[in-house]
LOMARZA-109505 format. One record per atom (N, C-alpha, C, O, CB): residue in one letter; x, y, z. Coordinates in steps of 0.1 Angstrom, whole numbers, padded with zeros to 4 digits, always signed. Each point is the difference from the previous one (the first is absolute). Glycine has a CB too. Layout:
# residues N
aXYZ;...
***
This chain:
# residues 235
m+3283+1382+0088;m-0001+0001+0015;m-0010-0010+0005;m-0011-0001-0006;m+0017+0025+0005;t-0003-0032+0012;t-0009-0010+0005;t-0012+0007+0006;t+0001+0009+0009;t+0019-0024-0004;q-0032+0011-0009;q-0012+0005+0006;q-0002-0006+0014;q+0003-0011+0002;q-0013+0014-0025;p+0005+0005+0033;p-0002-0005+0013;p-0010-0012+0000;p-0010+0000-0007;p+0015+0023+0016;i-0003-0032+0000;i-0009-0011+0002;i-0010+0004+0010;i+0003+0006+0010;i+0015-0023-0015;d-0031+0014+0003;d-0010+0003+0010;d+0000-0011+0010;d-0002-0012-0003;d-0012+0023-0014;l+0016-0007+0030;l+0001-0010+0011;l-0012+0002+0009;l-0003+0011+0005;l+0028-0011-0005;y-0033-0011+0001;y-0012+0000+0009;y+0004-0007+0013;y+0004-0012-0001;y-0020+0012-0019;f+0015+0007+0031;f+0008-0004+0012;f-0007+0004+0013;f-0007+0010+0000;f+0028-0007-0014;w-0018-0010+0024;w-0003+0003+0014;w+0012-0005+0008;w+0005-0011-0004;w-0031+0011+0001;p+0031+0006+0013;p+0012-0004+0007;p-0002-0012+0009;p-0002+0000+0012;p+0009+0023-0012;t-0007-0035-0007;t+0000-0013+0007;t+0011-0008-0005;t+0007+0004-0010;t-0032-0003+0011;p+0028-0013+0005;p+0011-0008-0005;p-0001-0004-0015;p+0010+0000-0007;p-0008-0009+0030;n-0014+0007-0028;n-0001-0003-0014;n+0002+0013-0009;n+0006-0001-0010;n-0022-0018+0016;g+0011+0030-0001;g+0003+0012-0007;g+0014+0004+0000;g+0005+0005-0010;g-0027+0003+0017;w+0029-0011+0004;w+0015+0003+0000;w+0008-0008-0010;w+0010+0005-0005;w-0013+0000+0029;k-0002-0016-0027;k+0008-0008-0010;k+0002+0008-0013;k+0011+0001-0005;k-0020-0022+0014;v-0001+0028-0014;v+0001+0007-0012;v+0005+0014+0002;v+0008+0005-0009;v-0027-0018+0000;s+0016+0020+0020;s+0006+0013+0002;s+0015-0002+0002;s+0008+0009-0006;s-0029+0000+0016;i+0026-0019-0003;i+0014-0003+0001;i+0006-0002-0014;i+0011+0005-0003;i-0014-0014+0026;a-0004+0000-0031;a+0006-0004-0013;a+0001+0012-0009;a+0010+0002-0007;a-0020-0024+0010;l+0000+0031-0003;l+0001+0012-0009;l+0012+0009+0004;l+0007+0005-0009;l-0032-0006+0006;h+0028+0002+0016;h+0011+0008+0004;h+0013-0008-0003;h+0010+0006-0005;h-0023+0005+0023;e+0014-0024-0016;e+0012-0008-0003;e+0003+0000-0015;e+0011+0001-0004;e-0016-0015+0024;f-0006+0013-0029;f+0002+0001-0014;f+0002+0014-0005;f+0003+0002-0012;f-0017-0023+0010;d+0012+0031+0010;d+0002+0014-0003;d-0010+0003-0012;d+0004+0007-0009;d+0020-0007+0017;l-0036-0004-0006;l-0011+0003-0010;l-0009+0011+0005;l-0004-0001+0012;l+0005-0023-0021;p-0004+0034+0001;p-0009+0010+0004;p-0014-0005+0001;p-0004-0009-0007;p+0018+0026-0004;y-0022-0012+0021;y-0014-0004+0001;y-0008+0011+0005;y+0004+0010+0006;y+0004-0033-0001;t-0021+0021-0007;t-0011+0009+0005;t-0008-0008+0010;t-0005-0011-0003;t+0004+0025-0018;l+0000-0008+0033;l-0007-0007+0011;l-0015+0002+0000;l-0004+0011-0001;l+0025-0009+0014;h-0028-0013-0012;h-0015+0000+0002;h-0003-0008+0012;h+0002-0012+0001;h-0006+0015-0026;l-0001+0004+0035;l-0003-0007+0013;l-0013-0007-0001;l-0010+0004-0005;l+0022+0014+0017;v-0012-0031-0007;v-0011-0008+0001;v-0003-0003+0015;v+0006-0009+0006;v-0001-0002-0029;d-0014+0019+0028;d-0003-0001+0015;d-0008-0012+0002;d-0012+0000-0002;d+0013+0025+0005;i+0006-0036+0001;i-0007-0013+0002;i-0010+0000+0012;i-0009-0007+0001;i+0029-0004-0011;g-0017+0020+0020;g-0009+0001+0011;g-0013+0008-0003;g-0010-0002+0006;g+0029+0001+0008;a-0019+0009-0025;a-0012+0007-0005;a-0007-0007-0011;a-0011+0004-0004;a+0022+0017+0011;g-0005-0032-0012;g-0007-0007-0011;g+0004+0004-0014;g-0007-0004-0010;g-0011+0001+0026;d+0029+0010-0018;d+0004+0004-0013;d+0003-0012-0010;d-0002+0002-0012;d+0011+0019+0022;q-0006-0032-0004;q+0004-0012-0008;q-0012-0006-0007;q+0001-0008-0009;q+0017+0004+0025;f-0030+0009-0012;f-0012-0006-0006;f-0006+0010-0011;f-0011-0003-0006;f+0006-0009+0028;k+0011+0023-0024;k-0005+0010-0010;k+0002-0006-0014;k+0010-0006-0003;k-0005+0025+0019;p-0015-0016-0025;p+0001-0006-0013;p+0013+0004-0008;p+0006-0009-0007;p-0031+0010+0006;d+0030+0011+0003;d+0012+0004-0008;d+0012-0008+0005;d+0008-0004-0008;d-0017+0027+0005;f+0010-0027+0016;f+0011-0008+0005;f-0002-0014-0004;f+0009-0007-0004;f-0006+0023+0023;l-0016-0021-0019;l-0002-0014-0004;l+0003-0003-0014;l+0003-0011-0004;l-0021+0010+0021;a+0017+0011-0025;a+0004-0001-0014;a+0015-0003-0002;a+0004-0006-0010;a-0023+0021+0004;i+0027-0011+0016;i+0014-0002+0000;i+0004-0013+0008;i+0008-0007-0004;i-0004+0032+0002;s-0011-0026+0013;s+0003-0011+0009;s-0013-0007+0004;s-0007+0003+0010;s+0027+0009-0001;p-0024-0022-0018;p-0014-0006+0002;p-0001-0008+0013;p-0012-0003+0004;p+0011+0002-0028;n+0012-0002+0031;n-0001-0007+0013;n-0001+0009+0012;n+0001-0004+0011;n+0012-0014-0021;n-0016+0031+0007;n-0001+0011+0010;n+0011-0001+0010;n-0003+0002+0012;n-0022-0002-0015;r+0037-0001-0001;r+0012+0001+0008;r+0010+0009-0006;r+0002+0000-0012;r-0006-0024+0021;m+0010+0032+0000;m+0012+0007-0005;m+0012-0007+0006;m-0001-0008+0009;m-0012+0031-0010;p+0025-0020-0005;p+0003+0010-0010;p-0004-0004-0014;p-0002-0012-0003;p+0021+0020+0018;a-0019+0001-0024;a-0001-0002-0014;a+0007+0011-0007;a+0003+0011+0006;a-0026-0023-0003;i+0026+0010-0016;i+0007+0010-0007;i-0006+0001-0014;i-0006-0009-0005;i+0027+0006+0017;v-0020+0015-0018;v-0002+0001-0015;v+0013+0006-0005;v+0004+0011+0003;v-0030-0008+0000;d+0032-0010-0013;d+0012+0005-0006;d-0004+0005-0014;d-0004-0008-0009;d+0019-0008+0022;p-0014+0029-0016;p-0004+0005-0013;p+0009-0004-0011;p-0003+0000-0012;p-0006+0019+0024;d+0021-0024-0008;d+0010-0005-0010;d+0002-0015+0002;d+0010-0005+0004;d+0002+0027-0004;g-0023-0029-0002;g+0000-0015+0002;g+0006-0007-0012;g+0007+0006-0009;g-0027-0004+0023;p+0017-0015-0015;p+0006-0007-0012;p-0005+0006-0013;p-0011+0004-0002;p+0011-0025+0016;d+0010+0022-0023;d-0003+0005-0014;d-0004+0015+0001;d-0006+0005-0009;d+0000-0028+0001;g+0009+0030+0020;g-0004+0014+0001;g-0014+0002+0004;g-0004+0012+0001;g+0022-0007-0017;a-0026-0015+0018;a-0014+0002+0003;a-0002-0001+0015;a+0007-0007+0007;a-0014-0003-0029;p-0002+0018+0028;p-0002+0000+0015;p-0004-0014+0005;p-0007-0008-0008;p+0001+0032+0007;i+0009-0027+0013;i-0004-0013+0006;i-0003+0002+0015;i+0008+0007+0007;i+0006-0019-0024;a-0025+0006+0021;a-0003+0000+0015;a+0004-0013+0005;a-0003-0011-0006;a-0016+0027+0003;i+0025-0016+0015;i+0004-0013+0007;i-0004+0001+0014;i+0003+0009+0007;i+0016-0011-0023;f-0025-0009+0021;f-0003-0002+0014;f+0007-0012+0005;f+0006-0007-0009;f-0029+0018+0007;e+0024-0014+0015;e+0007-0010+0007;e+0015+0004+0001;e+0007+0002-0010;e-0022-0020+0001;s+0019+0021+0021;s+0013+0005+0003;s+0012-0008-0006;s+0009+0006-0005;s-0019+0004+0026;g+0009-0023-0020;g+0011-0008-0006;g+0001+0001-0015;g+0011+0001-0005;g-0015-0017+0024;a-0008+0017-0026;a+0000+0002-0014;a+0006+0013-0004;a+0007+0002-0010;a-0027-0017+0008;i+0017+0025+0010;i+0005+0014-0002;i+0016+0000+0001;i+0007+0005-0008;i-0029+0005+0017;l+0027-0017+0002;l+0014-0001+0002;l+0007-0007-0012;l+0010+0005-0005;l-0013-0005+0030;q-0003-0011-0030;q+0006-0007-0011;q+0000+0009-0013;q+0010+0000-0007;q-0017-0022+0017;y-0004+0029-0012;y-0001+0009-0011;y+0011+0010+0000;y+0006+0003-0010;y-0031-0007+0009;l+0026+0011+0012;l+0010+0011+0001;l+0014-0005-0001;l+0008+0006-0006;l-0024+0006+0021;a+0019-0024-0010;a+0013-0006-0001;a+0003-0003-0015;a+0011+0002-0005;a-0013-0012+0028;r-0008+0004-0030;r+0002-0002-0014;r+0001+0012-0008;r+0008+0002-0009;r-0020-0023+0011;k+0004+0031+0001;k+0000+0013-0007;k+0014+0007+0001;k+0005+0005-0010;k-0030-0003+0015;t+0031-0003+0007;t+0013+0008+0002;t+0012-0009-0002;t+0011+0005-0002;t-0024+0010+0017;g+0011-0028-0014;g+0012-0009+0000;g+0008+0000+0013;g+0012-0002-0001;g-0011+0005-0024;r-0008+0000+0036;r+0008+0002+0012;r-0007-0008+0011;r-0012-0003+0000;r+0019+0026-0006;f+0001-0027+0016;f-0005-0007+0013;f-0007-0013-0003;f-0009-0003+0007;f+0007+0026+0003;y+0006-0030-0021;y-0006-0013-0003;y+0011-0010-0003;y-0003-0011-0006;y-0017+0023-0003;g+0032-0010+0014;g+0011-0009-0003;g+0005+0002-0014;g-0006+0007-0008;g-0004-0023+0024;s+0021+0009-0019;s+0007+0002-0013;s+0000-0013-0008;s+0005+0000-0011;s+0009+0018+0021;t-0018-0029-0004;t-0001-0013-0007;t-0014-0006+0002;t-0007+0004+0009;t+0032-0007-0006;e-0028-0007-0011;e-0013-0007+0002;e-0001-0007+0013;e-0011+0000+0006;e+0011-0003-0031;r+0011-0002+0030;r+0000-0007+0014;r-0004+0011+0010;r-0007-0003+0010;r+0024-0014-0017;e-0011+0029+0006;e-0003+0010+0010;e-0014+0005-0001;e-0006+0003+0010;e+0030+0004-0011;r-0029-0006-0011;r-0014+0004-0002;r-0010-0010+0006;r-0010+0003+0006;r+0017+0009-0027;i-0004-0025+0019;i-0008-0011+0006;i+0000+0002+0015;i-0010-0002+0007;i+0015-0014-0026;a+0007+0018+0025;a+0001+0002+0015;a-0008+0012+0004;a-0007-0001+0010;a+0030-0009-0010;v-0023+0021-0007;v-0008+0012+0003;v-0015-0004+0000;v-0007+0004+0009;v+0025+0012-0018;d-0022-0022-0002;d-0014-0004-0001;d-0005-0009+0011;d-0011+0003+0005;d+0014+0000-0030;q+0005-0013+0029;q-0005-0009+0010;q-0001+0007+0013;q-0010-0003+0008;q+0020-0016-0020;w-0001+0028+0016;w-0001+0007+0013;w-0011+0011-0001;w-0006+0003+0010;w+0030-0008-0006;l-0026+0011-0016;l-0011+0009-0001;l-0013-0007+0002;l-0009+0005+0006;l+0023+0009-0022;m-0016-0026+0009;m-0012-0008+0002;m-0002-0004+0014;m-0011-0001+0006;m+0013-0007-0029;w+0009+0005+0030;w+0000-0005+0014;w-0006+0012+0009;w-0007-0002+0009;w+0027-0014-0013;q-0015+0028+0001;q-0006+0011+0007;q-0015+0002-0002;q-0007+0002+0009;q+0030+0009-0010;m-0026-0012-0012;m-0014+0003-0004;m-0010-0011+0006;m-0011+0003+0004;m+0019+0009-0025;g-0003-0024+0021;g-0009-0011+0004;g+0002-0003+0015;g-0009-0007+0005;g+0010-0002-0028;g+0009+0013+0029;g+0003-0004+0014;g+0001+0012+0010;g-0009+0002+0007;g+0021-0021-0016;v-0001+0027+0008;v+0002+0010+0010;v-0011+0011+0000;v-0005+0003+0010;v+0030-0007-0013;g-0029+0008-0009;g-0010+0011+0000;g-0013-0005+0006;g-0005+0007+0009;g+0016+0002-0029;p-0017-0020+0015;p-0013-0004+0005;p+0001-0004+0015;p-0009+0003+0008;p+0003-0011-0031;m+0017+0001+0027;m+0000-0005+0014;m+0003+0012+0009;m-0006+0001+0011;m+0015-0023-0019;a+0000+0031+0005;a+0002+0012+0008;a-0012+0008+0001;a-0003+0006+0010;a+0028-0006-0016;g-0032+0001-0005;g-0013+0008+0000;g-0010-0006+0009;g-0007+0008+0007;g+0012-0001-0030;q-0006-0020+0023;q-0010-0006+0009;q+0005+0001+0015;q-0008+0002+0009;q+0002-0018-0027;a+0019+0016+0020;a+0005+0002+0014;a-0003+0014+0004;a-0005+0002+0012;a+0024-0018-0016;h-0017+0026-0004;h-0004+0014+0004;h-0015+0000+0003;h-0004+0006+0010;h+0022+0004-0025;h-0026-0016+0007;h-0015+0000+0002;h-0004-0006+0013;h-0007+0007+0008;h+0004-0008-0033;f+0008-0011+0028;f-0005-0007+0012;f+0007+0005+0012;f-0006-0001+0011;f+0001-0019-0025;l+0017+0025+0013;l+0007+0005+0012;l-0004+0014+0004;l+0000+0004+0012;l+0019-0019-0018;k-0022+0024-0004;k-0002+0014+0002;k-0015+0004-0002;k-0005+0007+0009;k+0029-0003-0016;y-0030-0008-0004;y-0012+0006-0004;y-0012-0008+0005;y-0010+0006+0006;y+0021+0003-0026;a-0011-0022+0019;a-0012-0008+0004;a-0003+0002+0015;a-0012+0002+0003;a+0018-0019-0020;p+0004+0018+0026;p-0004+0002+0014;p-0006+0014+0003;p-0007+0002+0010;p+0025-0017-0004;a-0016+0025-0015;a-0005+0013+0001;a-0013+0002-0006;a-0006+0011+0000;a+0029-0003+0001;m-0029-0018-0007;m-0013+0001-0007;m-0011+0001+0010;m+0002-0003+0012;m+0007-0009-0032;d-0021+0015+0015;d-0012+0001+0008;d-0010-0010-0006;d-0006+0003-0010;d+0011+0022+0017;p-0007-0036+0000;p+0006-0005+0012;p+0014-0005-0002;p+0004-0003-0012;p-0026-0003+0021;p+0031+0006+0001;p+0013-0005-0001;p+0001-0015-0005;p-0008-0008+0004;p+0015+0024+0014;n+0003-0018-0027;n+0002-0014-0004;n+0014-0004+0003;n+0010+0001-0008;n-0026+0002-0011;d+0018-0006+0032;d+0013-0004+0005;d+0001-0015+0000;d-0005-0007+0008;d+0007+0028+0007;l+0005-0026-0026;l+0000-0014-0003;l+0013-0006+0002;l+0009+0001-0009;l-0028+0003-0007;p+0022-0010+0027;p+0013-0006+0003;p+0005-0009-0011;p+0012+0000-0003;p-0017+0002+0027;y-0003-0011-0029;y+0004-0010-0010;y+0005+0008-0013;y+0011-0003-0005;y-0027-0014+0014;a+0009+0027-0013;a+0004+0007-0012;a+0012+0008+0002;a+0009+0001-0008;a-0033+0000+0001;k+0025+0005+0019;k+0012+0008+0003;k+0013-0009+0000;k+0010+0003-0005;k-0024+0012+0019;d+0012-0027-0007;d+0012-0009+0000;d+0003-0006-0013;d+0012-0001-0004;d-0018-0005+0027;r-0004+0003-0031;r+0002-0006-0013;r+0009+0010-0009;r+0010-0005-0006;r-0032-0008+0008;y+0018+0025-0003;y+0006+0009-0009;y+0013+0006+0006;y+0010+0002-0008;y-0032+0004-0002;r+0023-0004+0023;r+0013+0003+0006;r+0010-0010-0003;r+0012+0003-0003;r-0024+0010+0021;n+0008-0026-0016;n+0010-0011-0002;n+0004-0002-0014;n+0011-0003-0003;n-0021-0008+0023;e+0000+0013-0029;e+0004-0002-0014;e+0009+0012-0005;e+0009-0003-0008;e-0031-0009+0004;v+0020+0024+0009;v+0009+0011-0004;v+0014-0004+0006;v+0010+0003-0007;v-0029+0014+0007;a+0020-0022+0012;a+0013-0003+0006;a+0007-0011-0009;a+0012+0000-0002;a-0021+0006+0025;r+0001-0016-0027;r+0006-0010-0009;r+0006+0006-0013;r+0011-0004-0004;r-0028-0013+0014;l+0009+0025-0016;l+0004+0007-0013;l+0013+0008+0003;l+0009+0000-0008;l-0033+0000+0000;y+0024+0007+0019;y+0012+0009+0002;y+0012-0009+0003;y+0011+0004-0002;y-0026+0014+0011;g+0013-0030-0003;g+0011-0009+0002;g+0005-0005-0014;g+0012-0001-0001;g-0022-0006+0023;v+0001+0004-0031;v+0005-0003-0014;v+0008+0011-0006;v+0011-0002-0006;v-0032-0012+0003;l+0016+0026+0005;l+0008+0012-0006;l+0013+0002+0007;l+0010+0003-0007;l-0032+0007+0002;d+0023-0012+0018;d+0012+0001+0007;d+0010-0010-0005;d+0012+0003-0001;d-0024+0006+0021;r+0008-0021-0022;r+0009-0011-0005;r+0005+0003-0014;r+0011-0002-0003;r-0022-0014+0018;q+0002+0022-0023;q+0004+0004-0014;q+0011+0011+0001;q+0009+0000-0008;q-0032-0007-0001;l+0021+0016+0018;l+0009+0012+0001;l+0013-0004+0007;l+0009+0008+0000;l-0029+0007+0000;a+0021-0026+0006;a+0012-0005+0006;a+0011-0002-0011;a+0012+0000+0003;a-0025-0011+0016;h+0008+0008-0031;h+0010-0004-0011;h-0001+0010-0011;h+0007-0002-0010;h-0009-0022+0017;n-0006+0034-0006;n-0002+0010-0011;n-0001+0014+0006;n-0007+0002+0010;n-0004-0020-0025;r+0017+0027+0009;r-0001+0014+0004;r-0014+0005-0001;r-0006+0007+0009;r+0029-0003-0015;y-0030-0007-0005;y-0014+0004-0002;y-0009-0013-0002;y+0005-0011+0001;y+0003+0033-0012;v-0020-0020+0009;v-0010-0011+0000;v+0003-0010-0011;v+0000-0012+0003;v-0017+0027+0007;a+0019-0010-0022;a+0002-0009-0011;a+0014-0004-0003;a+0003-0007-0010;a-0023+0017+0000;g+0030-0004+0017;g+0014-0003-0002;g+0008+0012+0005;g-0004+0007+0010;g-0002-0021-0030;d+0017+0016+0013;d+0009+0011+0005;d-0003+0013-0008;d+0009+0009-0001;d+0008-0026+0007;f-0029+0019-0011;f-0004+0012-0008;f-0013+0004+0006;f-0009-0008+0003;f+0022+0001-0024;y-0015+0020+0021;y-0012+0006+0005;y-0011-0001-0012;y+0004+0003-0011;y+0009+0013+0027;s-0025-0019-0012;s-0010-0002-0011;s-0014+0004+0005;s-0002+0004+0011;s+0016-0023-0020;i-0023+0017+0000;i-0014+0003+0003;i-0006-0010+0011;i-0010+0003+0006;i+0007+0006-0030;a+0010-0020+0026;a-0004-0009+0011;a+0002+0007+0013;a-0008-0002+0009;a+0013-0018-0023;d+0006+0027+0015;d+0003+0007+0013;d-0011+0011+0002;d-0005+0003+0011;d+0030-0008-0013;m-0028+0012-0009;m-0009+0011+0000;m-0014-0005+0005;m-0007+0007+0008;m+0019+0005-0026;s-0016-0024+0013;s-0013-0005+0003;s-0001-0004+0015;s-0011+0001+0006;s+0009-0009-0030;l+0013+0004+0030;l+0000-0006+0013;l+0002+0011+0011;l-0005-0001+0011;l+0013-0020-0020;w+0000+0031+0006;w+0005+0008+0011;w-0012+0007+0008;w+0001+0000+0012;w+0020+0004-0025;g-0030+0001+0006;g-0011+0007+0007;g-0007-0008+0010;g-0003+0004+0011;g+0000+0010-0031;w-0001-0026+0016;w-0007-0010+0009;w+0009-0004+0012;w-0004+0001+0011;w-0009-0009-0030;v+0026+0005+0016;v+0009-0005+0011;v+0003+0011+0009;v+0003-0002+0012;v+0006-0015-0027;s-0009+0030+0010;s+0004+0011+0009;s-0010+0002+0011;s+0002+0007+0010;s+0009+0004-0029;l-0023-0017+0018;l-0011+0001+0010;l+0000-0012+0009;l-0010-0003+0006;l-0003+0017-0022;w+0024-0020+0018;w+0001-0013+0008;w-0005+0002+0014;w-0005-0010+0006;w+0025+0003-0020;e-0018+0019+0020;e-0004+0001+0014;e-0015+0000+0001;e-0005-0007+0009;e+0025+0021-0005;g-0027-0008-0014;g-0015-0001+0000;g-0005-0014-0002;g-0012-0003+0003;g+0012+0027-0011;q+0008-0032+0002;q-0004-0014-0003;q+0004-0009+0012;q-0001-0012+0000;q+0004+0016-0024;e+0002+0002+0035;e+0005-0007+0012;e+0010-0010-0003;e+0000-0011+0005;e-0022+0015+0005;q+0033+0001-0017;q+0011-0009-0003;q+0012+0005+0007;q+0000+0011+0007;q-0009-0016-0029;t+0020-0003+0022;t+0013+0004+0006;t+0011-0002-0011;t-0001-0009-0008;t-0007+0002+0031;l+0018+0015-0022;l+0011-0001-0009;l+0012-0006+0008;l+0011-0001-0005;l-0019+0020-0009;d+0006-0021+0027;d+0011-0005+0008;d+0007-0012-0005;d+0012-0002+0001;d-0023+0012+0019;d+0003-0019-0026;d+0005-0013-0005;d+0001+0001-0015;d+0002-0011-0007;d-0012-0001+0026;k+0010+0024-0025;k+0000+0001-0015;k+0010+0011-0003;k-0004+0011-0006;k-0020-0019+0003;p+0037+0006+0005;p+0010+0011-0002;p+0001+0004-0015;p+0003+0011-0003;p+0009-0019+0024;n-0013-0002-0029;n+0001+0003-0015;n-0011+0008-0005;n+0002+0009-0008;n+0010-0030+0005;l-0024+0019+0008;l-0012+0008-0004;l+0002+0014+0006;l-0004+0010-0007;l-0011-0031+0007;a+0019+0022+0012;a+0002+0013+0006;a+0011+0008-0008;a-0002+0012-0002;a-0004-0021+0025;r+0017+0003-0027;r+0010+0006-0008;r-0006+0005-0013;r+0003+0011-0005;r+0015-0025+0015;w-0026+0006-0017;w-0006+0003-0013;w-0010+0012+0002;w+0000+0009-0009;w+0003-0033+0001;l-0011+0023+0018;l-0009+0011+0002;l+0007+0014+0001;l-0005+0010-0006;l-0010-0026+0018;d+0026+0016-0004;d+0007+0012+0001;d+0007+0005-0013;d-0001+0012-0003;d+0005-0018+0027;e+0002-0004-0031;e+0007+0004-0012;e-0010+0005-0011;e+0003+0010-0006;e+0014-0027+0012;v-0028+0010-0008;v-0009+0004-0010;v-0007+0013+0005;v-0003+0009-0009;v-0001-0033+0002;g+0001+0025+0019;g-0007+0012+0006;g+0009+0013-0001;g-0006+0011+0001;g-0007-0026+0014;a+0026+0013-0017;a+0009+0012-0001;a+0000+0005-0014;a+0006+0011-0003;a+0007-0020+0022;r-0018+0002-0029;r+0000+0004-0014;r-0008+0013-0002;r-0011+0001+0006;r+0015-0025-0013;q+0001+0033+0000;q-0008+0013-0002;q-0013-0003-0007;q-0010+0007+0004;q+0032+0005-0006;g-0023-0020-0008;g-0013-0003-0006;g-0010-0006+0009;g-0012+0003-0001;g+0025-0006-0020;v-0008-0006+0030;v-0009-0006+0009;v-0006+0010+0010;v-0011+0000+0003;v+0024-0022-0005;q-0004+0030+0007;q-0004+0011+0009;q-0010+0009-0006;q-0010+0004+0006;q+0032-0006+0006;a-0019+0006-0025;a-0009+0009-0007;a-0014-0006-0002;a-0010+0006+0002;a+0030+0005-0013;g-0020-0024+0006;g-0012-0007-0002;g-0009-0002+0012;g-0012+0001+0000;g+0023-0012-0019;r-0004+0008+0030;r-0007-0002+0013;r-0005+0013+0006;r-0011-0001+0006;r+0026-0019-0002;a-0009+0031-0007;a-0004+0012+0005;a-0012+0007-0008;a-0006+0009+0005;a+0029-0006+0003;l-0026-0009-0019;l-0010+0006-0009;l-0014+0001+0008;l-0005-0010+0003;l+0017+0002-0024;r-0016+0020+0024;r-0013+0003+0007;r-0001-0009+0012;r-0011-0005+0004;r+0000+0011-0026;a+0022-0007+0029;a+0000-0007+0013;a-0009+0006+0010;a-0005-0006+0010;a+0028-0001-0014;d-0026+0020+0002;d-0009+0008+0009;d-0014-0006+0000;d-0008+0003+0009;d+0022+0017-0012;l-0018-0028-0008;l-0013-0005-0001;l-0002-0013+0007;l-0012-0005+0000;l+0010+0017-0021;r+0012-0018+0026;r-0001-0013+0006;r-0008+0002+0014;r+0005+0007+0009;r+0016-0016-0020;g-0033+0003+0012;g-0008+0002+0011;g-0001-0014+0008;g+0005-0010-0004;g-0017+0029-0007;d+0004-0018+0022;d-0002-0012+0008;d-0015-0004-0002;d-0009+0006+0006;d+0027+0001+0011;f-0020-0016-0026;f-0014-0004-0003;f-0007-0007+0012;f-0012-0002+0000;f+0019-0001-0023;r+0000+0000+0034;r-0006-0005+0012;r-0009+0010+0006;r-0010-0003+0007;r+0029-0011-0003;k-0017+0027-0007;k-0008+0011+0006;k-0010+0005-0009;k-0008+0010+0003;k+0027-0004+0010;d-0020-0011-0025;d-0009+0005-0010;d-0010-0011-0005;d+0004-0008-0008;d+0014+0025+0000;k-0030-0017+0014;k-0009-0010-0003;k-0005+0000-0014;k-0003-0010-0006;k-0004+0011+0030;d+0005+0011-0030;d-0004+0001-0014;d+0010-0006-0009;d-0003-0007-0010;d-0010+0028+0016;a+0026-0018-0003;a+0011-0006-0009;a+0000-0015+0002;a+0003-0007-0010;a+0010+0028+0012;q-0015-0026+0010;q-0001-0014+0002;q-0010-0007-0009;q+0002-0010-0006;q+0006+0013+0030;n-0020+0003-0024;n-0011-0005-0008;n+0004+0000-0014;n-0004-0009-0008;n-0013+0017+0025;m+0023+0002-0022;m+0004+0001-0014;m+0011-0010-0004;m-0001-0006-0010;m-0005+0030+0011;l+0015-0026+0008;l+0011-0009-0003;l-0003-0015+0003;l+0003-0008-0008;l+0012+0026+0014;f-0023-0020+0004;f-0003-0014+0004;f-0014-0004-0002;f-0004-0012+0002;f+0022+0014+0015;k-0026+0007-0022;k-0014-0003-0003;k-0007-0006+0012;k-0006-0011-0001;k+0012+0008-0023;t-0005+0010+0036;t-0006-0005+0012;t-0015+0002+0000;t-0008-0006+0008;t+0029+0010+0004;k-0026+0005-0021;k-0014+0002-0002;k-0004-0001-0014;k+0008+0002-0009;k-0008+0013+0029;t-0013-0018-0023;t-0004-0002-0014;t-0011+0010-0003;t-0006+0001-0011;t+0012-0025+0011;
***
């Protein structure tokens, strides 16, 4: 019997990557909440698993050669789970290369840029004192729009991100892209992206992963202590 994977998680777009994946892979897991607004990510026990003080992270008691393994970085976790199960990673080397390049594109582009857009559009103006920075807002809003244009063009010729098969690349992107309104984006000129969002969002595993402890999603604009913990506004 497969032993449950320990999932260290908070309901954010990066956290959703792995919660969605565990449901899509149909792998049992035990949930450990990492309250990033309270500073749980800096606790020694968590740092032993994720030295970059970021969630999500996992511990698989049935790792390589049957020995436990701890893994941090959401993209690395997705690749590990895909290799472990032999699913959602394509069926040929060309397909796996396509999955990897779009997964890296999400990790190096969409995630960081959309995260900065959220920060400067939503959180920075609500800080004390306010940091309402038009240049930063325009820079990240425009870069997210450019990236979503790239994705829309890719999806014009492919059902899913890496081709005509659903993969971990889709899992990595969906949570971030689903928050397009908060990033001040439009889908009016991106019909392929809108179609993909709806299709992937209708999957049972995606819905279950997205719903995991959704009740804990708060508005950090109203919580100065959480802002200090997340953004280190005070020393």
